[in-house]
C-alpha positions as a printed Julia matrix, in Angstrom:
466×3 Matrix{Float64}:
   4.98   -2.24   14.59
   7.22    0.87   14.96
   8.6     2.73   17.81
   7.47    0.13   20.57
   3.88    1.6    20.54
   1.89   -1.54   21.64
  -1.39   -1.73   23.49
  -2.06   -3.93   26.44
  -3.43   -7.33   25.69
  -7.27   -7.56   25.89
  -7.26  -11.19   27.13
  -4.52  -11.5    29.54
  -3.57   -7.95   30.21
   0.05   -8.72   29.27
   2.15   -6.05   27.19
   3.09   -6.09   23.62
  -0.42   -6.75   21.97
   0.39   -6.13   18.33
  -2.72   -7.85   16.85
  -6.34   -6.56   16.78
  -9.35   -8.85   15.6
 -12.8    -7.92   16.39
 -11.89   -4.69   18.13
  -9.66   -6.58   20.83
  -5.87   -6.08   21.04
  -3.97   -9.43   21.56
  -0.47  -10.53   22.45
   0.92  -13.4    20.28
  -0.09  -16.14   22.57
  -3.57  -14.94   23.02
  -3.93  -14.43   19.15
  -2.97  -18.07   18.71
  -5.24  -19.44   21.44
  -8.13  -17.29   19.89
  -7.64  -18.33   16.36
  -7.18  -22.0    17.22
 -10.33  -22.09   19.29
 -12.31  -20.43   16.61
 -11.18  -22.37   13.73
  -9.72  -25.73   15.02
  -6.33  -24.87   13.87
  -3.5   -26.82   15.85
  -2.09  -24.91   18.87
   1.34  -23.51   17.99
   4.25  -24.15   20.48
   6.03  -21.33   22.35
   8.75  -19.75   20.13
  12.35  -20.5    21.01
  14.25  -18.48   23.49
  16.22  -15.36   22.74
  19.29  -16.39   20.58
  22.57  -14.62   19.99
  23.93  -14.33   16.41
  27.24  -12.72   15.3
  26.88   -9.95   13.01
  29.46   -9.17   10.27
  30.88   -6.33   12.16
  31.6    -8.41   15.08
  28.42   -7.12   17.06
  26.64   -9.92   19.06
  22.86   -9.64   17.95
  20.32  -10.95   20.24
  17.19  -11.91   18.52
  13.72  -12.88   19.86
  11.5   -15.34   17.85
   7.83  -14.97   17.36
   5.55  -17.76   16.12
   1.86  -16.79   15.18
  -1.03  -17.77   13.05
  -2.12  -15.26   10.54
  -5.98  -14.73   10.33
  -5.85  -16.13    6.54
  -4.4   -19.61    8.06
  -0.71  -19.24    7.39
   2.12  -19.78    9.87
   4.25  -16.67   10.52
   7.62  -17.02   12.08
   9.57  -13.55   12.89
  12.89  -12.82   14.46
  13.5    -9.27   15.78
  16.1    -7.6    17.83
  15.51   -8.4    21.43
  17.25   -5.4    23.09
  15.4    -2.88   20.86
  11.86   -1.49   20.62
   9.61   -3.29   17.86
  10.35   -1.93   14.52
  14.02   -1.02   15.2
  17.07   -3.04   14.12
  17.04   -6.5    12.29
  13.63   -8.18   11.44
  13.05  -11.07    9.43
   9.82  -12.93    8.53
   8.96  -16.3     6.66
   5.64  -17.88    6.26
   4.61  -21.54    6.19
   1.34  -23.32    5.02
  -1.13  -24.24    7.74
  -0.15  -27.92    7.75
   3.77  -27.06    7.83
   5.88  -28.42   10.72
   6.64  -25.28   13.04
  10.08  -26.42   13.65
  10.63  -26.55    9.86
   9.35  -23.05    9.48
  11.56  -21.9    12.18
  14.54  -23.68   10.92
  14.04  -21.71    7.44
  13.92  -18.43    9.55
  17.09  -19.33   11.36
  18.8   -19.93    8.03
  17.62  -16.48    6.86
  18.81  -14.93    9.96
  22.31  -16.59    9.85
  22.72  -15.55    6.18
  21.62  -12.12    6.56
  22.92  -10.95    9.88
  26.4   -12.48    8.57
  26.12  -10.32    5.41
  27.32   -6.71    5.92
  25.86   -4.12    3.34
  27.67   -1.28    5.14
  31.41   -0.97    6.45
  32.96    1.56    8.62
  34.0     4.74    6.67
  37.58    6.08    6.92
  36.42    9.54    7.14
  35.58    9.55   10.82
  34.18    7.5    13.68
  30.27    6.49   13.64
  30.39    6.87    9.8
  29.58    4.14    7.4
  30.13    3.47    3.73
  28.52    1.04    1.32
  30.76   -2.16    1.44
  30.03   -3.33   -2.24
  27.57   -2.07   -4.93
  24.51   -3.37   -3.17
  22.32   -2.15   -0.47
  19.21   -3.96    1.0
  17.26   -2.55    3.88
  13.93   -1.32    4.72
  12.15    2.19    4.86
  10.91    3.21    8.1
   9.55    6.25    9.74
  12.05    8.89   11.2
  11.87    8.1    14.75
  10.27   11.71   15.26
   6.81   12.62   14.62
   8.02   16.06   13.86
  10.37   14.88   10.86
   8.29   14.11    7.7
  11.14   12.35    5.99
  11.52    8.61    6.46
  14.61    6.72    7.56
  16.17    3.65    6.46
  17.43    0.57    8.22
  20.58   -1.17    6.92
  22.34   -3.85    8.68
  19.98   -3.26   11.75
  21.1     0.4    11.78
  18.76    3.41   11.34
  20.07    6.01    8.93
  18.62    9.32    8.3
  17.81   10.32    4.86
  20.8    12.71    4.88
  22.99    9.93    6.14
  21.89    7.77    3.38
  22.84   10.41    0.82
  26.29   10.6     2.18
  26.51    6.9     1.66
  25.73    7.06   -2.07
  27.82   10.26   -2.73
  30.66    8.19   -3.62
  28.73    6.62   -6.58
  28.18   10.03   -8.3
  28.01    9.55  -11.95
  26.94    5.78  -11.7
  23.4     4.63  -12.51
  21.08    3.07   -9.94
  17.77    1.17   -9.67
  15.55    1.24   -6.63
  12.95   -1.41   -5.91
  10.27   -1.55   -3.18
   9.15   -4.94   -2.27
   6.22   -6.01    0.09
   7.55   -8.33    2.69
   4.1    -9.71    3.03
   4.42  -11.07   -0.5
   7.53  -12.89    0.27
  10.48  -10.8    -0.84
  12.74   -8.32    0.98
  13.76   -4.77    1.12
  10.67   -2.75    2.57
   7.28   -1.67    1.54
   5.68    1.19    0.1
   7.86    4.1     1.2
   6.89    5.42    4.63
   4.34    2.71    4.84
   7.15    0.24    5.78
   7.32   -2.89    7.85
   9.68   -4.93    5.76
  12.65   -7.09    6.85
  15.25   -6.07    9.19
  18.17   -4.85    6.89
  18.27   -8.06    4.98
  16.1   -10.09    2.63
  13.17  -11.89    3.63
  12.9   -15.6     2.57
  10.97  -15.8    -0.7
   7.91  -17.72    0.53
   4.24  -16.85   -0.05
   2.97  -14.0     2.43
  -0.32  -13.96    4.02
  -2.17  -12.86    1.04
   0.37  -13.35   -1.76
  -0.98  -16.38   -3.75
  -4.59  -16.13   -3.1
  -4.59  -19.72   -2.07
  -4.86  -19.52    1.59
  -8.39  -20.16    2.93
  -9.72  -17.13    4.64
 -11.58  -18.29    7.73
 -14.91  -16.38    8.53
 -14.18  -15.7    12.11
 -17.2   -13.39   12.78
 -19.99  -15.06   10.82
 -21.19  -14.21    7.45
 -21.28  -10.54    6.21
 -23.59   -9.47    3.41
 -26.24   -7.19    2.27
 -28.9    -5.74    4.7
 -31.66   -7.17    2.7
 -30.42  -10.69    3.17
 -30.62  -10.29    7.05
 -26.77  -11.09    7.5
 -24.6    -9.89   10.27
 -24.36   -6.0     9.83
 -22.82   -5.42   13.27
 -19.45   -4.61   11.55
 -20.34   -1.75    8.98
 -17.86   -0.2     6.42
 -17.5     2.7     9.17
 -16.5     0.38   11.92
 -14.07   -1.49    9.58
 -12.39    1.48    8.54
 -12.04    2.76   12.06
 -10.38   -0.3    13.15
  -8.0    -0.15   10.29
  -7.09    3.42   11.06
  -6.62    2.52   14.86
  -4.02   -0.24   13.95
  -2.25    2.12   11.59
  -2.17    5.05   14.09
  -0.41    2.53   16.5
   2.35    1.85   14.12
   3.06    4.86   12.03
   4.51    8.24   12.56
   1.99   11.15   13.09
   2.82   12.72    9.75
   2.32    9.33    7.78
  -0.86    8.52    9.72
  -2.44   11.94    8.62
  -2.05   10.82    5.28
  -3.52    7.52    5.69
  -6.46    9.26    7.52
  -6.91   11.62    4.52
  -7.18    8.84    2.04
  -9.73    6.87    4.21
 -11.93   10.03    4.4
 -11.79   10.37    0.66
 -12.71    6.63    0.28
 -15.72    6.9     2.57
 -16.8     9.95    0.85
 -16.79    8.26   -2.41
 -18.59    5.24   -1.25
 -21.3     7.37    0.25
 -21.57    9.32   -2.86
 -21.35    6.55   -5.41
 -21.77    3.16   -3.73
 -25.46    3.13   -3.73
 -25.64    2.88   -7.58
 -24.52   -0.79   -7.22
 -27.43   -1.68   -4.89
 -30.78   -3.49   -5.88
 -33.67   -4.97   -4.29
 -34.01   -4.58   -0.37
 -30.6    -3.08   -0.2
 -31.34   -0.25   -2.6
 -34.38    0.32   -0.6
 -32.88    0.32    2.67
 -30.33    3.03    1.61
 -32.95    5.11   -0.15
 -35.06    5.27    3.07
 -32.09    6.16    5.03
 -30.76    8.68    2.67
 -34.16   10.32    2.31
 -34.4    10.5     6.02
 -31.26   12.78    5.88
 -28.62   10.32    6.47
 -26.09   11.33    3.67
 -23.5     8.52    5.09
 -26.01    5.75    5.12
 -24.15    3.54    2.72
 -20.95    3.32    5.13
 -23.21    2.9     8.06
 -25.53    0.15    6.71
 -23.29   -2.03    4.73
 -20.59   -4.31    5.51
 -16.93   -4.15    4.86
 -16.86   -6.68    2.01
 -18.49   -3.77   -0.05
 -15.2    -1.51    0.41
 -13.04   -3.3    -2.24
 -15.96   -3.36   -4.68
 -15.68    0.45   -4.72
 -11.86    0.68   -5.6
 -12.61    1.03   -9.19
 -14.61    4.0    -8.71
 -12.46    5.76   -6.06
  -8.97    4.9    -7.95
 -10.47    5.35  -11.53
 -12.66    8.14  -11.34
 -13.22    9.82   -7.9
  -9.46   10.67   -7.16
  -9.14   11.91  -10.88
 -12.41   13.71  -11.54
 -13.81   14.8    -8.17
 -10.77   15.41   -6.03
  -8.18   18.15   -6.69
  -5.69   15.73   -5.51
  -1.96   16.52   -5.09
   0.71   14.09   -6.52
   1.34   12.84   -3.06
  -2.42   12.09   -2.63
  -2.5    10.25   -5.84
   0.56    8.06   -4.64
  -0.99    7.65   -1.08
  -4.24    6.6    -2.57
  -2.5     3.28   -3.99
  -0.55    2.79   -0.95
  -3.28    3.13    1.68
  -5.95    1.06   -0.37
  -3.45   -1.58   -1.12
  -2.63   -2.01    2.74
  -6.43   -1.84    3.49
  -7.23   -4.63    1.01
  -4.61   -6.88    2.8
  -6.03   -5.82    6.17
  -9.61   -6.69    5.18
  -8.54  -10.26    4.15
  -6.44  -10.76    7.42
  -9.61   -9.74    9.44
 -11.79  -12.27    7.49
 -13.88   -9.37    5.92
 -13.14  -10.41    2.24
 -11.58  -13.5     0.61
  -7.92  -13.62   -0.48
  -9.14  -13.7    -4.04
 -11.17  -10.38   -3.43
  -8.15   -8.78   -1.64
  -5.56   -9.74   -4.29
  -7.62   -8.22   -7.11
  -8.16   -5.04   -4.94
  -4.49   -5.11   -4.14
  -3.46   -5.3    -7.79
  -5.88   -2.48   -8.74
  -4.28   -0.32   -5.82
  -0.64   -1.17   -6.83
  -1.66   -0.03  -10.54
  -3.29    3.05   -9.23
  -0.17    3.93   -7.04
   1.99    3.73  -10.13
  -0.48    5.22  -12.71
  -2.18    8.07  -10.91
   0.88   10.27  -10.46
   1.85    9.66  -14.11
  -1.52   10.52  -15.33
  -1.48   13.68  -13.21
   1.81   14.68  -14.82
   0.52   13.75  -18.34
  -2.49   16.18  -17.74
  -0.37   18.84  -16.43
   1.95   18.65  -19.26
  -0.77   18.62  -21.89
  -2.63   21.48  -20.28
   0.75   23.63  -20.75
   0.91   22.37  -24.18
  -2.79   23.4   -24.92
  -1.88   26.83  -23.55
   0.56   27.58  -26.35
  -2.06   26.93  -29.06
  -3.2    29.9   -30.59
  -6.33   29.78  -32.71
  -6.41   32.0   -35.74
 -10.18   32.57  -35.33
 -12.71   32.09  -32.52
 -13.46   28.45  -31.73
 -17.1    28.8   -32.7
 -15.89   29.66  -36.09
 -13.66   26.58  -36.71
 -15.61   24.04  -38.98
 -17.1    21.15  -37.27
 -14.89   18.6   -39.3
 -11.86   20.59  -37.88
 -12.96   20.37  -34.16
 -13.24   17.54  -31.8
 -14.38   17.71  -28.2
 -14.62   14.4   -26.39
 -13.22   11.94  -24.06
 -10.69   10.04  -26.41
  -8.22    7.15  -25.82
  -4.68    7.49  -26.27
  -4.07    4.98  -29.37
  -0.45    5.59  -30.27
   2.61    7.0   -28.58
   5.96    8.29  -30.29
   8.58   10.51  -28.97
   6.86   14.05  -28.64
   3.79   12.84  -30.26
   0.35   11.38  -29.3
  -2.6    10.03  -31.36
  -6.11   10.38  -29.69
  -8.4     7.77  -31.28
  -8.04    8.3   -34.91
  -6.56   11.84  -34.82
  -3.01   12.56  -34.77
  -0.17   12.91  -34.69
  -0.62   15.86  -32.0
   2.82   17.36  -30.97
   3.04   17.24  -27.28
   6.28   17.83  -24.91
   8.63   14.87  -24.78
   7.95   14.64  -20.94
   4.14   14.1   -21.79
   4.8    11.45  -24.24
   7.07    9.69  -21.81
   4.35    9.82  -19.11
   1.52    8.57  -21.42
   0.17    5.11  -21.85
  -1.8     3.61  -24.78
  -5.35    2.82  -23.64
  -5.58    6.15  -21.05
  -8.42    8.37  -21.99
  -8.24   12.02  -21.85
 -10.8    14.68  -22.12
  -9.44   16.85  -24.86
 -10.46   19.75  -27.37
  -8.56   19.36  -30.67
  -8.5    21.73  -33.62
  -7.04   20.89  -36.98
  -5.08   23.88  -38.06
  -3.39   23.84  -41.5
  -3.99   20.09  -41.63
  -2.32   19.41  -38.18
  -4.32   18.55  -35.1
  -3.62   20.7   -32.05
  -4.49   20.72  -28.41
  -6.83   23.38  -27.44
  -8.08   22.21  -24.25
  -7.31   19.43  -21.7
  -9.57   18.14  -18.9
  -8.74   14.86  -16.87
  -6.69   11.79  -17.7
  -8.09    8.45  -16.69
  -5.48    5.78  -16.68
């Protein structure tokens, strides 16, 4: 959660209902009772009372503890600052297996809390009050929203303190001329830092205990909380359609994200729905295919996401991330990056809700993570190759070039050297160094190549498929 936006619990009417299952928002205690009743998991004890821990800078930090079940069957222990809204200040998370001793899991969390709160990554600056400097050569924290919906830039939280992007820039100014590395880690995978840029809900300015997250290992059993979900033709429960699942996902994201970040989520989910309705039916057979065809012929162009269950969402990841975003959407680099971020989080959410298995979610998350890295690079490669093709001057009209000296096809990149690429068996083709740096062996590119004076040249460039 971010900024303290929590609905009222649908079971007890209490505040701070941060969980949603089956369309009902629940507080921690009601979530645990609900999951225990539905699954037979043991009842969890009440979390410990608020505890005061001395920070490295002398502050007395009051931490509130939480102990909950995840829908995939892991025990989640969290600590967050008690005197700040959810999402502000320090936050730490550890996970335990279903049969773990809650006191042992809480003990590990307390060790993380004491270690990290006592470690200062920042120190007071000597250039003025309320200014900070980096204490050593390492900074660990999380990326979060700015705190203001009108500000599109994220902020960072280090040592429990929120810093603007400008303030972070001042912190690193003293390292001008140094090299640096930046790594973003998903706290649900059991490592610290923060997650996915503006899509952050990482630890609280320190590292998270390196233990499995709720869908990190694929070993946690996902309990079917709402009965079997499957095809229309098999007569399974279709009360929760793709449309309803996506609406539930967006509702949870809107509650925790800045308005500007949520707008990007909404955009990607719209594109995902459009892709599923356009291409999802090609994987259907039997009575499923018949049900879709009848609805589509009756004028329902969104029949696929209305008729079929959310387990089919991750089945469409290959289409939307491998073809649709590249070929059918004039996507910006930000949209291409967002596509990986949003679909990765969606896969995790689907597993937490019991809509897909942990294994299916892990495969989908891997595909989404790859897309988040590769799609912007593929877009950059396509742009650079297009510019290179514009510089090629044919001595005659393309129709007058002999067939053996002209190739127009979707070709794989088979070899890369600095400033040179090979497409299938054709090459080397001279390209800008920035293009060869972005390219990957195995990516496919729609190209037209002409052999001029014995050298293959780019003439036209279409889409790049990572």
